[in-house]
N, CA, C and O atoms as a Maestro MAE file, in Angstrom:
{
 s_m_m2io_version
 :::
 2.0.0
}

f_m_ct {
 s_m_title
 :::
 protein
 m_atom[348] {
  # First column is atom index #
  i_m_mmod_type
  r_m_x_coord
  r_m_y_coord
  r_m_z_coord
  i_m_residue_number
  s_m_chain_name
  s_m_pdb_residue_name
  s_m_pdb_atom_name
  i_m_atomic_number
  :::
  1 25 266.596 -23.670 95.022 1 A "MET " " N  " 7
  2 3 267.141 -21.867 94.415 1 A "MET " " CA " 6
  3 2 267.144 -22.580 93.157 1 A "MET " " C  " 6
  4 15 267.790 -23.571 92.818 1 A "MET " " O  " 8
  5 25 266.063 -21.694 92.361 2 A "SER " " N  " 7
  6 3 265.916 -21.485 90.951 2 A "SER " " CA " 6
  7 2 267.454 -20.999 89.920 2 A "SER " " C  " 6
  8 15 268.380 -20.297 90.326 2 A "SER " " O  " 8
  9 25 267.318 -21.653 88.486 3 A "ASP " " N  " 7
  10 3 268.593 -21.200 87.860 3 A "ASP " " CA " 6
  11 2 268.643 -19.961 87.736 3 A "ASP " " C  " 6
  12 15 269.730 -19.412 87.559 3 A "ASP " " O  " 8
  13 25 267.493 -19.262 87.801 4 A "THR " " N  " 7
  14 3 267.247 -17.735 87.639 4 A "THR " " CA " 6
  15 2 268.136 -16.641 88.824 4 A "THR " " C  " 6
  16 15 268.830 -15.638 88.661 4 A "THR " " O  " 8
  17 25 267.563 -17.676 90.436 5 A "GLU " " N  " 7
  18 3 268.393 -17.136 91.258 5 A "GLU " " CA " 6
  19 2 269.875 -17.228 91.150 5 A "GLU " " C  " 6
  20 15 270.629 -16.317 91.491 5 A "GLU " " O  " 8
  21 25 270.343 -18.629 90.551 6 A "SER " " N  " 7
  22 3 271.842 -18.776 90.810 6 A "SER " " CA " 6
  23 2 272.724 -18.103 89.903 6 A "SER " " C  " 6
  24 15 273.936 -17.955 90.056 6 A "SER " " O  " 8
  25 25 271.969 -17.680 88.876 7 A "ALA " " N  " 7
  26 3 272.724 -16.728 88.115 7 A "ALA " " CA " 6
  27 2 272.577 -15.395 88.384 7 A "ALA " " C  " 6
  28 15 273.203 -14.521 87.784 7 A "ALA " " O  " 8
  29 25 271.898 -15.222 89.129 8 A "GLN " " N  " 7
  30 3 271.913 -13.656 90.032 8 A "GLN " " CA " 6
  31 2 272.925 -13.405 90.971 8 A "GLN " " C  " 6
  32 15 273.245 -12.259 91.289 8 A "GLN " " O  " 8
  33 25 273.537 -14.588 91.511 9 A "THR " " N  " 7
  34 3 274.228 -14.763 92.767 9 A "THR " " CA " 6
  35 2 275.210 -14.884 92.064 9 A "THR " " C  " 6
  36 15 276.245 -14.296 92.375 9 A "THR " " O  " 8
  37 25 275.171 -15.319 91.445 10 A "GLU " " N  " 7
  38 3 277.009 -15.383 90.126 10 A "GLU " " CA " 6
  39 2 277.093 -13.935 89.516 10 A "GLU " " C  " 6
  40 15 277.909 -13.320 90.202 10 A "GLU " " O  " 8
  41 25 276.838 -13.522 89.004 11 A "SER " " N  " 7
  42 3 276.705 -12.377 88.386 11 A "SER " " CA " 6
  43 2 277.215 -11.358 89.755 11 A "SER " " C  " 6
  44 15 278.269 -10.722 89.793 11 A "SER " " O  " 8
  45 25 275.893 -11.420 91.104 12 A "ALA " " N  " 7
  46 3 276.768 -10.356 91.768 12 A "ALA " " CA " 6
  47 2 277.867 -10.446 92.446 12 A "ALA " " C  " 6
  48 15 278.498 -9.438 92.766 12 A "ALA " " O  " 8
  49 25 278.479 -12.406 92.950 13 A "VAL " " N  " 7
  50 3 279.776 -12.442 93.030 13 A "VAL " " CA " 6
  51 2 280.796 -11.861 92.006 13 A "VAL " " C  " 6
  52 15 281.683 -11.147 92.473 13 A "VAL " " O  " 8
  53 25 280.773 -12.071 90.757 14 A "ASN " " N  " 7
  54 3 281.838 -11.985 88.939 14 A "ASN " " CA " 6
  55 2 281.191 -10.447 88.575 14 A "ASN " " C  " 6
  56 15 281.129 -10.296 87.354 14 A "ASN " " O  " 8
  57 25 280.797 -9.513 89.189 15 A "PRO " " N  " 7
  58 3 280.082 -8.223 88.026 15 A "PRO " " CA " 6
  59 2 280.930 -8.718 86.444 15 A "PRO " " C  " 6
  60 15 280.334 -9.261 85.513 15 A "PRO " " O  " 8
  61 25 282.607 -8.333 86.445 16 A "GLY " " N  " 7
  62 3 282.975 -7.748 85.758 16 A "GLY " " CA " 6
  63 2 283.329 -9.324 84.533 16 A "GLY " " C  " 6
  64 15 283.526 -9.294 83.318 16 A "GLY " " O  " 8
  65 25 283.306 -10.067 85.112 17 A "GLU " " N  " 7
  66 3 283.225 -11.467 84.277 17 A "GLU " " CA " 6
  67 2 282.400 -11.855 83.156 17 A "GLU " " C  " 6
  68 15 282.848 -12.631 82.313 17 A "GLU " " O  " 8
  69 25 281.249 -11.388 83.076 18 A "ASN " " N  " 7
  70 3 280.549 -11.178 81.841 18 A "ASN " " CA " 6
  71 2 280.891 -10.583 81.148 18 A "ASN " " C  " 6
  72 15 281.162 -10.989 80.018 18 A "ASN " " O  " 8
  73 25 281.026 -9.367 81.526 19 A "VAL " " N  " 7
  74 3 281.639 -8.193 80.760 19 A "VAL " " CA " 6
  75 2 282.564 -8.424 79.789 19 A "VAL " " C  " 6
  76 15 282.486 -8.198 78.581 19 A "VAL " " O  " 8
  77 25 283.563 -8.958 80.515 20 A "ALA " " N  " 7
  78 3 285.181 -9.002 79.729 20 A "ALA " " CA " 6
  79 2 285.308 -10.149 78.669 20 A "ALA " " C  " 6
  80 15 286.193 -10.409 77.854 20 A "ALA " " O  " 8
  81 25 284.139 -10.729 78.963 21 A "ALA " " N  " 7
  82 3 283.548 -12.066 77.874 21 A "ALA " " CA " 6
  83 2 283.190 -11.991 76.736 21 A "ALA " " C  " 6
  84 15 283.591 -12.641 75.770 21 A "ALA " " O  " 8
  85 25 282.004 -10.771 76.811 22 A "GLU " " N  " 7
  86 3 281.280 -10.845 75.951 22 A "GLU " " CA " 6
  87 2 282.358 -9.491 75.158 22 A "GLU " " C  " 6
  88 15 282.836 -9.983 74.136 22 A "GLU " " O  " 8
  89 25 282.729 -8.352 75.297 23 A "ALA " " N  " 7
  90 3 283.449 -7.641 74.934 23 A "ALA " " CA " 6
  91 2 285.236 -8.000 74.676 23 A "ALA " " C  " 6
  92 15 286.047 -8.088 75.598 23 A "ALA " " O  " 8
  93 25 285.499 -8.139 73.473 24 A "PRO " " N  " 7
  94 3 287.103 -8.572 73.212 24 A "PRO " " CA " 6
  95 2 287.791 -7.100 73.844 24 A "PRO " " C  " 6
  96 15 287.396 -5.949 73.657 24 A "PRO " " O  " 8
  97 25 288.720 -7.482 74.490 25 A "ALA " " N  " 7
  98 3 289.577 -6.627 74.896 25 A "ALA " " CA " 6
  99 2 290.729 -5.950 74.086 25 A "ALA " " C  " 6
  100 15 291.444 -6.666 73.384 25 A "ALA " " O  " 8
  101 25 290.966 -4.458 74.158 26 A "GLU " " N  " 7
  102 3 291.705 -4.392 73.309 26 A "GLU " " CA " 6
  103 2 292.972 -4.837 73.447 26 A "GLU " " C  " 6
  104 15 293.045 -5.609 74.403 26 A "GLU " " O  " 8
  105 25 294.081 -4.659 72.847 27 A "GLU " " N  " 7
  106 3 295.470 -4.766 72.854 27 A "GLU " " CA " 6
  107 2 295.865 -3.749 73.544 27 A "GLU " " C  " 6
  108 15 295.112 -2.790 73.373 27 A "GLU " " O  " 8
  109 25 296.964 -3.486 74.450 28 A "ILE " " N  " 7
  110 3 297.686 -3.039 75.156 28 A "ILE " " CA " 6
  111 2 299.142 -2.624 74.559 28 A "ILE " " C  " 6
  112 15 300.023 -3.483 74.532 28 A "ILE " " O  " 8
  113 25 299.391 -1.331 74.090 29 A "SER " " N  " 7
  114 3 300.715 -0.751 73.131 29 A "SER " " CA " 6
  115 2 301.006 0.111 73.865 29 A "SER " " C  " 6
  116 15 300.191 0.600 74.647 29 A "SER " " O  " 8
  117 25 302.606 0.602 73.747 30 A "TYR " " N  " 7
  118 3 302.927 1.338 74.219 30 A "TYR " " CA " 6
  119 2 303.557 2.102 72.911 30 A "TYR " " C  " 6
  120 15 303.621 1.584 71.796 30 A "TYR " " O  " 8
  121 25 304.054 3.545 73.269 31 A "HIS " " N  " 7
  122 3 303.944 4.528 72.178 31 A "HIS " " CA " 6
  123 2 305.247 5.638 72.825 31 A "HIS " " C  " 6
  124 15 304.964 6.448 73.708 31 A "HIS " " O  " 8
  125 25 306.498 5.546 72.319 32 A "ALA " " N  " 7
  126 3 307.714 6.195 72.743 32 A "ALA " " CA " 6
  127 2 307.530 7.827 72.378 32 A "ALA " " C  " 6
  128 15 307.707 8.143 71.202 32 A "ALA " " O  " 8
  129 25 307.192 8.837 73.316 33 A "VAL " " N  " 7
  130 3 307.933 10.168 72.729 33 A "VAL " " CA " 6
  131 2 308.959 10.347 72.633 33 A "VAL " " C  " 6
  132 15 309.730 9.857 73.457 33 A "VAL " " O  " 8
  133 25 309.572 11.383 71.241 34 A "GLU " " N  " 7
  134 3 311.084 11.666 71.558 34 A "GLU " " CA " 6
  135 2 310.794 12.943 71.335 34 A "GLU " " C  " 6
  136 15 309.735 13.415 70.923 34 A "GLU " " O  " 8
  137 25 311.992 13.597 71.686 35 A "LYS " " N  " 7
  138 3 312.314 15.253 71.704 35 A "LYS " " CA " 6
  139 2 313.499 15.276 70.678 35 A "LYS " " C  " 6
  140 15 314.255 14.516 71.282 35 A "LYS " " O  " 8
  141 25 314.100 15.583 69.678 36 A "ASP " " N  " 7
  142 3 315.694 15.769 69.859 36 A "ASP " " CA " 6
  143 2 316.341 14.583 69.805 36 A "ASP " " C  " 6
  144 15 317.551 14.501 70.014 36 A "ASP " " O  " 8
  145 25 315.544 13.509 69.503 37 A "GLY " " N  " 7
  146 3 316.516 11.865 69.422 37 A "GLY " " CA " 6
  147 2 316.300 11.520 70.960 37 A "GLY " " C  " 6
  148 15 317.170 10.673 71.163 37 A "GLY " " O  " 8
  149 25 315.611 11.715 72.159 38 A "VAL " " N  " 7
  150 3 315.310 11.780 73.980 38 A "VAL " " CA " 6
  151 2 313.985 11.261 73.642 38 A "VAL " " C  " 6
  152 15 313.248 11.575 72.707 38 A "VAL " " O  " 8
  153 25 313.804 10.311 74.686 39 A "VAL " " N  " 7
  154 3 312.128 9.840 74.563 39 A "VAL " " CA " 6
  155 2 311.876 10.258 75.945 39 A "VAL " " C  " 6
  156 15 312.368 9.710 76.931 39 A "VAL " " O  " 8
  157 25 310.867 11.530 75.963 40 A "THR " " N  " 7
  158 3 310.434 12.258 77.296 40 A "THR " " CA " 6
  159 2 309.711 11.077 77.867 40 A "THR " " C  " 6
  160 15 309.879 10.633 79.003 40 A "THR " " O  " 8
  161 25 308.748 10.537 76.802 41 A "ALA " " N  " 7
  162 3 307.711 10.432 77.536 41 A "ALA " " CA " 6
  163 2 307.316 8.793 77.106 41 A "ALA " " C  " 6
  164 15 307.958 8.360 76.149 41 A "ALA " " O  " 8
  165 25 306.251 7.801 77.778 42 A "ILE " " N  " 7
  166 3 306.131 6.517 76.965 42 A "ILE " " CA " 6
  167 2 304.404 6.710 77.058 42 A "ILE " " C  " 6
  168 15 303.860 7.282 78.003 42 A "ILE " " O  " 8
  169 25 303.649 6.105 75.861 43 A "TRP " " N  " 7
  170 3 302.461 6.142 76.519 43 A "TRP " " CA " 6
  171 2 301.965 5.216 76.787 43 A "TRP " " C  " 6
  172 15 302.511 4.324 76.137 43 A "TRP " " O  " 8
  173 25 301.071 4.757 77.495 44 A "GLU " " N  " 7
  174 3 300.488 3.178 77.328 44 A "GLU " " CA " 6
  175 2 298.645 3.356 76.313 44 A "GLU " " C  " 6
  176 15 297.778 4.116 76.744 44 A "GLU " " O  " 8
  177 25 298.523 2.855 75.559 45 A "MET " " N  " 7
  178 3 297.549 2.664 74.873 45 A "MET " " CA " 6
  179 2 296.346 1.593 75.313 45 A "MET " " C  " 6
  180 15 296.505 0.713 76.159 45 A "MET " " O  " 8
  181 25 295.618 1.738 74.880 46 A "GLN " " N  " 7
  182 3 294.346 0.122 74.472 46 A "GLN " " CA " 6
  183 2 293.652 0.881 73.941 46 A "GLN " " C  " 6
  184 15 292.925 1.822 74.260 46 A "GLN " " O  " 8
  185 25 294.051 0.201 72.776 47 A "GLY " " N  " 7
  186 3 293.563 0.619 71.300 47 A "GLY " " CA " 6
  187 2 293.694 2.161 70.505 47 A "GLY " " C  " 6
  188 15 294.753 2.637 70.096 47 A "GLY " " O  " 8
  189 25 292.810 2.579 70.439 48 A "ARG " " N  " 7
  190 3 293.714 3.996 70.392 48 A "ARG " " CA " 6
  191 2 293.324 5.012 71.370 48 A "ARG " " C  " 6
  192 15 293.358 6.228 71.177 48 A "ARG " " O  " 8
  193 25 292.894 4.324 72.592 49 A "LYS " " N  " 7
  194 3 292.672 5.614 73.780 49 A "LYS " " CA " 6
  195 2 293.927 5.349 75.095 49 A "LYS " " C  " 6
  196 15 294.278 4.336 75.700 49 A "LYS " " O  " 8
  197 25 294.284 6.539 75.148 50 A "HIS " " N  " 7
  198 3 295.570 7.150 75.823 50 A "HIS " " CA " 6
  199 2 294.846 6.314 77.161 50 A "HIS " " C  " 6
  200 15 293.642 6.366 77.410 50 A "HIS " " O  " 8
  201 25 295.827 5.565 77.927 51 A "VAL " " N  " 7
  202 3 295.508 5.104 79.635 51 A "VAL " " CA " 6
  203 2 296.193 5.790 80.476 51 A "VAL " " C  " 6
  204 15 295.672 6.316 81.459 51 A "VAL " " O  " 8
  205 25 297.529 5.877 80.180 52 A "ARG " " N  " 7
  206 3 298.228 6.615 81.363 52 A "ARG " " CA " 6
  207 2 299.720 6.865 80.826 52 A "ARG " " C  " 6
  208 15 300.228 5.844 80.364 52 A "ARG " " O  " 8
  209 25 300.651 8.188 80.785 53 A "THR " " N  " 7
  210 3 302.119 7.954 80.783 53 A "THR " " CA " 6
  211 2 302.916 7.577 81.377 53 A "THR " " C  " 6
  212 15 302.783 8.036 82.511 53 A "THR " " O  " 8
  213 25 303.956 6.808 81.290 54 A "ILE " " N  " 7
  214 3 305.038 6.453 82.079 54 A "ILE " " CA " 6
  215 2 306.267 7.589 81.850 54 A "ILE " " C  " 6
  216 15 306.607 8.005 80.743 54 A "ILE " " O  " 8
  217 25 306.762 7.933 82.931 55 A "ASP " " N  " 7
  218 3 308.041 8.432 83.069 55 A "ASP " " CA " 6
  219 2 309.024 7.090 82.453 55 A "ASP " " C  " 6
  220 15 308.866 5.887 82.664 55 A "ASP " " O  " 8
  221 25 310.139 7.827 81.573 56 A "PRO " " N  " 7
  222 3 310.838 6.934 81.177 56 A "PRO " " CA " 6
  223 2 312.058 6.178 81.875 56 A "PRO " " C  " 6
  224 15 312.722 5.151 81.735 56 A "PRO " " O  " 8
  225 25 311.941 7.489 82.860 57 A "ARG " " N  " 7
  226 3 313.163 7.189 84.038 57 A "ARG " " CA " 6
  227 2 312.822 6.378 84.619 57 A "ARG " " C  " 6
  228 15 313.712 5.548 84.803 57 A "ARG " " O  " 8
  229 25 311.687 6.088 85.164 58 A "SER " " N  " 7
  230 3 311.135 5.299 85.834 58 A "SER " " CA " 6
  231 2 311.085 3.978 85.675 58 A "SER " " C  " 6
  232 15 311.156 3.431 84.574 58 A "SER " " O  " 8
  233 25 310.914 3.162 87.179 59 A "ARG " " N  " 7
  234 3 311.058 1.441 86.726 59 A "ARG " " CA " 6
  235 2 310.989 0.915 85.540 59 A "ARG " " C  " 6
  236 15 311.808 0.439 84.753 59 A "ARG " " O  " 8
  237 25 309.028 1.213 85.559 60 A "GLN " " N  " 7
  238 3 308.362 0.593 84.674 60 A "GLN " " CA " 6
  239 2 309.241 0.886 83.154 60 A "GLN " " C  " 6
  240 15 309.738 0.075 82.373 60 A "GLN " " O  " 8
  241 25 309.189 2.457 83.116 61 A "GLY " " N  " 7
  242 3 309.391 3.284 82.104 61 A "GLY " " CA " 6
  243 2 310.795 2.261 81.404 61 A "GLY " " C  " 6
  244 15 310.531 1.591 80.405 61 A "GLY " " O  " 8
  245 25 312.030 2.212 81.903 62 A "GLN " " N  " 7
  246 3 313.414 1.534 81.723 62 A "GLN " " CA " 6
  247 2 313.241 0.678 81.445 62 A "GLN " " C  " 6
  248 15 313.677 0.556 80.300 62 A "GLN " " O  " 8
  249 25 312.444 -0.912 82.068 63 A "ASP " " N  " 7
  250 3 311.883 -2.214 81.547 63 A "ASP " " CA " 6
  251 2 311.008 -1.768 80.237 63 A "ASP " " C  " 6
  252 15 310.930 -2.618 79.349 63 A "ASP " " O  " 8
  253 25 310.538 -0.888 80.091 64 A "ILE " " N  " 7
  254 3 309.483 -0.975 78.566 64 A "ILE " " CA " 6
  255 2 310.740 -0.907 77.690 64 A "ILE " " C  " 6
  256 15 310.841 -1.596 76.675 64 A "ILE " " O  " 8
  257 25 311.602 -0.145 78.062 65 A "LEU " " N  " 7
  258 3 312.817 0.570 76.633 65 A "LEU " " CA " 6
  259 2 313.617 -0.599 76.515 65 A "LEU " " C  " 6
  260 15 313.972 -0.962 75.394 65 A "LEU " " O  " 8
  261 25 313.902 -1.149 77.398 66 A "ARG " " N  " 7
  262 3 314.670 -2.070 77.564 66 A "ARG " " CA " 6
  263 2 314.188 -3.500 76.797 66 A "ARG " " C  " 6
  264 15 314.935 -4.269 76.193 66 A "ARG " " O  " 8
  265 25 313.019 -3.610 76.953 67 A "LEU " " N  " 7
  266 3 312.131 -4.476 76.378 67 A "LEU " " CA " 6
  267 2 312.188 -4.364 74.408 67 A "LEU " " C  " 6
  268 15 312.378 -5.179 73.506 67 A "LEU " " O  " 8
  269 25 311.899 -2.846 74.489 68 A "TYR " " N  " 7
  270 3 311.482 -2.773 72.760 68 A "TYR " " CA " 6
  271 2 313.229 -2.615 72.349 68 A "TYR " " C  " 6
  272 15 313.531 -3.521 71.572 68 A "TYR " " O  " 8
  273 25 314.162 -1.900 72.605 69 A "THR " " N  " 7
  274 3 315.198 -2.146 72.060 69 A "THR " " CA " 6
  275 2 316.018 -2.998 72.058 69 A "THR " " C  " 6
  276 15 317.077 -2.925 71.435 69 A "THR " " O  " 8
  277 25 315.568 -4.178 72.928 70 A "THR " " N  " 7
  278 3 316.125 -5.871 72.368 70 A "THR " " CA " 6
  279 2 315.343 -5.963 71.259 70 A "THR " " C  " 6
  280 15 315.887 -5.740 70.178 70 A "THR " " O  " 8
  281 25 313.915 -6.309 71.291 71 A "GLU " " N  " 7
  282 3 313.095 -6.663 70.065 71 A "GLU " " CA " 6
  283 2 313.642 -6.013 68.656 71 A "GLU " " C  " 6
  284 15 313.968 -6.740 67.717 71 A "GLU " " O  " 8
  285 25 313.738 -4.086 68.573 72 A "HIS " " N  " 7
  286 3 314.486 -3.966 67.643 72 A "HIS " " CA " 6
  287 2 315.630 -4.545 67.326 72 A "HIS " " C  " 6
  288 15 315.846 -5.047 66.223 72 A "HIS " " O  " 8
  289 25 316.667 -4.505 68.539 73 A "HIS " " N  " 7
  290 3 318.260 -4.815 67.928 73 A "HIS " " CA " 6
  291 2 317.816 -6.242 67.182 73 A "HIS " " C  " 6
  292 15 318.356 -6.497 66.106 73 A "HIS " " O  " 8
  293 25 316.940 -7.082 67.679 74 A "ASP " " N  " 7
  294 3 317.251 -8.601 67.219 74 A "ASP " " CA " 6
  295 2 316.404 -8.597 65.781 74 A "ASP " " C  " 6
  296 15 316.565 -9.498 64.957 74 A "ASP " " O  " 8
  297 25 315.591 -7.613 65.593 75 A "GLU " " N  " 7
  298 3 314.941 -7.746 64.025 75 A "GLU " " CA " 6
  299 2 315.967 -6.867 63.171 75 A "GLU " " C  " 6
  300 15 315.601 -6.839 61.996 75 A "GLU " " O  " 8
  301 25 317.190 -6.109 63.409 76 A "VAL " " N  " 7
  302 3 317.515 -5.536 62.689 76 A "VAL " " CA " 6
  303 2 318.984 -6.168 62.222 76 A "VAL " " C  " 6
  304 15 319.618 -5.915 61.198 76 A "VAL " " O  " 8
  305 25 319.447 -7.445 63.761 77 A "HIS " " N  " 7
  306 3 320.541 -7.461 62.942 77 A "HIS " " CA " 6
  307 2 320.015 -9.195 62.847 77 A "HIS " " C  " 6
  308 15 320.857 -9.916 63.383 77 A "HIS " " O  " 8
  309 25 319.109 -9.780 62.421 78 A "ALA " " N  " 7
  310 3 318.868 -10.693 62.165 78 A "ALA " " CA " 6
  311 2 319.347 -11.172 60.978 78 A "ALA " " C  " 6
  312 15 319.797 -12.318 60.947 78 A "ALA " " O  " 8
  313 25 319.324 -10.339 59.771 79 A "PRO " " N  " 7
  314 3 319.188 -10.575 58.928 79 A "PRO " " CA " 6
  315 2 321.019 -10.740 58.684 79 A "PRO " " C  " 6
  316 15 321.563 -11.718 58.171 79 A "PRO " " O  " 8
  317 25 321.606 -9.694 59.127 80 A "GLU " " N  " 7
  318 3 322.884 -9.544 59.068 80 A "GLU " " CA " 6
  319 2 323.873 -10.876 59.494 80 A "GLU " " C  " 6
  320 15 325.012 -11.090 59.079 80 A "GLU " " O  " 8
  321 25 322.960 -11.824 60.596 81 A "ALA " " N  " 7
  322 3 323.695 -12.356 61.003 81 A "ALA " " CA " 6
  323 2 323.357 -14.166 60.099 81 A "ALA " " C  " 6
  324 15 323.742 -15.319 60.288 81 A "ALA " " O  " 8
  325 25 322.575 -13.563 59.262 82 A "SER " " N  " 7
  326 3 322.043 -14.851 58.263 82 A "SER " " CA " 6
  327 2 323.215 -14.905 56.972 82 A "SER " " C  " 6
  328 15 323.927 -15.799 56.515 82 A "SER " " O  " 8
  329 25 322.999 -13.411 56.645 83 A "GLU " " N  " 7
  330 3 323.857 -13.287 55.397 83 A "GLU " " CA " 6
  331 2 325.505 -13.971 55.992 83 A "GLU " " C  " 6
  332 15 326.132 -14.832 55.375 83 A "GLU " " O  " 8
  333 25 325.850 -13.478 57.008 84 A "ALA " " N  " 7
  334 3 327.303 -13.891 57.271 84 A "ALA " " CA " 6
  335 2 327.383 -15.303 57.781 84 A "ALA " " C  " 6
  336 15 328.475 -15.738 58.146 84 A "ALA " " O  " 8
  337 25 326.089 -16.195 57.840 85 A "ALA " " N  " 7
  338 3 326.321 -17.323 58.230 85 A "ALA " " CA " 6
  339 2 326.450 -18.122 56.636 85 A "ALA " " C  " 6
  340 15 327.166 -19.115 56.505 85 A "ALA " " O  " 8
  341 25 325.730 -17.593 55.587 86 A "THR " " N  " 7
  342 3 325.743 -18.065 53.972 86 A "THR " " CA " 6
  343 2 327.202 -17.596 53.282 86 A "THR " " C  " 6
  344 15 327.565 -18.181 52.262 86 A "THR " " O  " 8
  345 25 327.896 -16.704 53.764 87 A "SER " " N  " 7
  346 3 329.128 -16.548 53.218 87 A "SER " " CA " 6
  347 2 330.179 -17.180 53.425 87 A "SER " " C  " 6
  348 15 331.208 -16.882 52.820 87 A "SER " " O  " 8
  :::
 }
 m_bond[347] {
  # First column is bond index #
  i_m_from
  i_m_to
  i_m_order
  :::
  1 1 2 1
  2 2 3 1
  3 3 4 2
  4 3 5 1
  5 5 6 1
  6 6 7 1
  7 7 8 2
  8 7 9 1
  9 9 10 1
  10 10 11 1
  11 11 12 2
  12 11 13 1
  13 13 14 1
  14 14 15 1
  15 15 16 2
  16 15 17 1
  17 17 18 1
  18 18 19 1
  19 19 20 2
  20 19 21 1
  21 21 22 1
  22 22 23 1
  23 23 24 2
  24 23 25 1
  25 25 26 1
  26 26 27 1
  27 27 28 2
  28 27 29 1
  29 29 30 1
  30 30 31 1
  31 31 32 2
  32 31 33 1
  33 33 34 1
  34 34 35 1
  35 35 36 2
  36 35 37 1
  37 37 38 1
  38 38 39 1
  39 39 40 2
  40 39 41 1
  41 41 42 1
  42 42 43 1
  43 43 44 2
  44 43 45 1
  45 45 46 1
  46 46 47 1
  47 47 48 2
  48 47 49 1
  49 49 50 1
  50 50 51 1
  51 51 52 2
  52 51 53 1
  53 53 54 1
  54 54 55 1
  55 55 56 2
  56 55 57 1
  57 57 58 1
  58 58 59 1
  59 59 60 2
  60 59 61 1
  61 61 62 1
  62 62 63 1
  63 63 64 2
  64 63 65 1
  65 65 66 1
  66 66 67 1
  67 67 68 2
  68 67 69 1
  69 69 70 1
  70 70 71 1
  71 71 72 2
  72 71 73 1
  73 73 74 1
  74 74 75 1
  75 75 76 2
  76 75 77 1
  77 77 78 1
  78 78 79 1
  79 79 80 2
  80 79 81 1
  81 81 82 1
  82 82 83 1
  83 83 84 2
  84 83 85 1
  85 85 86 1
  86 86 87 1
  87 87 88 2
  88 87 89 1
  89 89 90 1
  90 90 91 1
  91 91 92 2
  92 91 93 1
  93 93 94 1
  94 94 95 1
  95 95 96 2
  96 95 97 1
  97 97 98 1
  98 98 99 1
  99 99 100 2
  100 99 101 1
  101 101 102 1
  102 102 103 1
  103 103 104 2
  104 103 105 1
  105 105 106 1
  106 106 107 1
  107 107 108 2
  108 107 109 1
  109 109 110 1
  110 110 111 1
  111 111 112 2
  112 111 113 1
  113 113 114 1
  114 114 115 1
  115 115 116 2
  116 115 117 1
  117 117 118 1
  118 118 119 1
  119 119 120 2
  120 119 121 1
  121 121 122 1
  122 122 123 1
  123 123 124 2
  124 123 125 1
  125 125 126 1
  126 126 127 1
  127 127 128 2
  128 127 129 1
  129 129 130 1
  130 130 131 1
  131 131 132 2
  132 131 133 1
  133 133 134 1
  134 134 135 1
  135 135 136 2
  136 135 137 1
  137 137 138 1
  138 138 139 1
  139 139 140 2
  140 139 141 1
  141 141 142 1
  142 142 143 1
  143 143 144 2
  144 143 145 1
  145 145 146 1
  146 146 147 1
  147 147 148 2
  148 147 149 1
  149 149 150 1
  150 150 151 1
  151 151 152 2
  152 151 153 1
  153 153 154 1
  154 154 155 1
  155 155 156 2
  156 155 157 1
  157 157 158 1
  158 158 159 1
  159 159 160 2
  160 159 161 1
  161 161 162 1
  162 162 163 1
  163 163 164 2
  164 163 165 1
  165 165 166 1
  166 166 167 1
  167 167 168 2
  168 167 169 1
  169 169 170 1
  170 170 171 1
  171 171 172 2
  172 171 173 1
  173 173 174 1
  174 174 175 1
  175 175 176 2
  176 175 177 1
  177 177 178 1
  178 178 179 1
  179 179 180 2
  180 179 181 1
  181 181 182 1
  182 182 183 1
  183 183 184 2
  184 183 185 1
  185 185 186 1
  186 186 187 1
  187 187 188 2
  188 187 189 1
  189 189 190 1
  190 190 191 1
  191 191 192 2
  192 191 193 1
  193 193 194 1
  194 194 195 1
  195 195 196 2
  196 195 197 1
  197 197 198 1
  198 198 199 1
  199 199 200 2
  200 199 201 1
  201 201 202 1
  202 202 203 1
  203 203 204 2
  204 203 205 1
  205 205 206 1
  206 206 207 1
  207 207 208 2
  208 207 209 1
  209 209 210 1
  210 210 211 1
  211 211 212 2
  212 211 213 1
  213 213 214 1
  214 214 215 1
  215 215 216 2
  216 215 217 1
  217 217 218 1
  218 218 219 1
  219 219 220 2
  220 219 221 1
  221 221 222 1
  222 222 223 1
  223 223 224 2
  224 223 225 1
  225 225 226 1
  226 226 227 1
  227 227 228 2
  228 227 229 1
  229 229 230 1
  230 230 231 1
  231 231 232 2
  232 231 233 1
  233 233 234 1
  234 234 235 1
  235 235 236 2
  236 235 237 1
  237 237 238 1
  238 238 239 1
  239 239 240 2
  240 239 241 1
  241 241 242 1
  242 242 243 1
  243 243 244 2
  244 243 245 1
  245 245 246 1
  246 246 247 1
  247 247 248 2
  248 247 249 1
  249 249 250 1
  250 250 251 1
  251 251 252 2
  252 251 253 1
  253 253 254 1
  254 254 255 1
  255 255 256 2
  256 255 257 1
  257 257 258 1
  258 258 259 1
  259 259 260 2
  260 259 261 1
  261 261 262 1
  262 262 263 1
  263 263 264 2
  264 263 265 1
  265 265 266 1
  266 266 267 1
  267 267 268 2
  268 267 269 1
  269 269 270 1
  270 270 271 1
  271 271 272 2
  272 271 273 1
  273 273 274 1
  274 274 275 1
  275 275 276 2
  276 275 277 1
  277 277 278 1
  278 278 279 1
  279 279 280 2
  280 279 281 1
  281 281 282 1
  282 282 283 1
  283 283 284 2
  284 283 285 1
  285 285 286 1
  286 286 287 1
  287 287 288 2
  288 287 289 1
  289 289 290 1
  290 290 291 1
  291 291 292 2
  292 291 293 1
  293 293 294 1
  294 294 295 1
  295 295 296 2
  296 295 297 1
  297 297 298 1
  298 298 299 1
  299 299 300 2
  300 299 301 1
  301 301 302 1
  302 302 303 1
  303 303 304 2
  304 303 305 1
  305 305 306 1
  306 306 307 1
  307 307 308 2
  308 307 309 1
  309 309 310 1
  310 310 311 1
  311 311 312 2
  312 311 313 1
  313 313 314 1
  314 314 315 1
  315 315 316 2
  316 315 317 1
  317 317 318 1
  318 318 319 1
  319 319 320 2
  320 319 321 1
  321 321 322 1
  322 322 323 1
  323 323 324 2
  324 323 325 1
  325 325 326 1
  326 326 327 1
  327 327 328 2
  328 327 329 1
  329 329 330 1
  330 330 331 1
  331 331 332 2
  332 331 333 1
  333 333 334 1
  334 334 335 1
  335 335 336 2
  336 335 337 1
  337 337 338 1
  338 338 339 1
  339 339 340 2
  340 339 341 1
  341 341 342 1
  342 342 343 1
  343 343 344 2
  344 343 345 1
  345 345 346 1
  346 346 347 1
  347 347 348 2
  :::
 }
}
C-alpha cells in the first residue's frame, strides 16, 4: 500500500479529525436570558453562533445556573473575606 492510499484510508476512517485539527474550535459559553429578574432561558453559544436554548428548569439548566452562581458568589465574596482577615 502506498503512502497516498494509507492517507486516504485514514481520512475515511476519521473524516472529521483533520477538519477539527485545522480549524480552532470556538469556545462554548452560556448566556442567561432574564425577564423581570427571572431566568427564562439559557442560550448555548459557540463563538457568536447560537447552538441551542436550554430550559433553566431542566436538570442541565439547573446545573449550569448552579455552576454560574457558585462562581459568581465566590468572586463577589472573596475580597470581603480577605479584608476581614487583614483587619
